[in-house]
C-alpha positions as MATLAB code, in Angstrom:
seq = 'MERVLTLEEVAQYLRVHPSTVYRLLKKKELPAFKMGSDWRFNVESIDRWLETAEGKSSLNKSDNQDLSRSPR';
ca = [
     106.572  113.313  128.172;
     106.727  111.316  124.946;
     104.161  108.580  124.464;
     105.648  105.277  123.315;
     103.622  102.406  121.842;
     104.257   98.690  121.492;
     103.907   96.951  118.148;
     100.394   95.787  118.986;
      99.401   99.285  120.133;
     100.762  100.961  116.994;
      98.911   98.403  114.852;
      95.671   99.365  116.613;
      96.561  103.068  116.341;
      97.103  102.727  112.575;
      94.168  100.299  112.228;
      96.266   97.685  110.478;
      97.237   94.102  111.222;
     100.490   93.625  113.181;
     101.973   91.816  110.164;
     101.555   95.064  108.197;
     103.605   96.864  110.851;
     106.313   94.187  110.578;
     106.315   94.555  106.789;
     106.748   98.337  107.058;
     109.552   97.838  109.580;
     111.313   95.382  107.275;
     111.130   97.929  104.442;
     112.376  100.627  106.889;
     109.353  102.779  106.104;
     108.007  103.182  109.652;
     109.823  105.223  112.337;
     110.634  102.931  115.261;
     113.328  101.895  117.673;
     114.187   98.713  119.498;
     114.070   98.318  123.244;
     115.897   95.051  123.789;
     114.311   92.734  121.242;
     110.987   94.586  121.136;
     109.957   97.323  118.736;
     108.712  100.645  120.146;
     107.070  103.579  118.395;
     106.976  107.250  119.371;
     103.450  108.587  118.753;
     104.728  111.983  117.546;
     106.988  110.275  114.993;
     104.118  108.063  113.818;
     101.848  111.111  113.442;
     104.500  112.922  111.362;
     104.985  109.783  109.266;
     101.217  109.614  108.678;
     101.095  113.249  107.557;
     103.932  112.604  105.118;
     102.359  109.373  103.869;
      98.992  111.083  103.378;
     100.666  113.876  101.422;
     102.385  111.382   99.132;
      99.139  109.451   98.755;
      97.193  112.519   97.675;
      99.947  113.389   95.182;
      99.809  109.881   93.745;
      96.027  110.059   93.484;
      96.174  113.359   91.612;
      98.867  111.938   89.320;
      96.676  108.913   88.600;
      93.665  111.139   87.906;
      95.723  113.213   85.473;
      96.810  110.051   83.678;
      93.263  108.769   83.429;
      92.182  112.022   81.778;
      94.908  111.994   79.162;
      93.913  110.912   75.649;
      94.995  107.451   74.547;
];
C-alpha cells in the first residue's frame, strides 16, 4: 500500500519549513496531488524526486568546482 503524507508531514520528512514546500509546489517542482483542497504527497514519488534532486545538485557542485579551478 502506498504511503501518503500531508503537507506538514512531508515538510518534516524533507526537514524543511512548510513554506518551502508551498514554494516548491507553486514552482511545480515537487510531486504532489490534491485531495479536495489539501495537498498530499506519495512517499515513493518524494523519494524519487529527492534522488533526482541530489543528482542534479552533485552535478552543479562539480560544475562549480570546475569553474573555480579555471584560470581567470
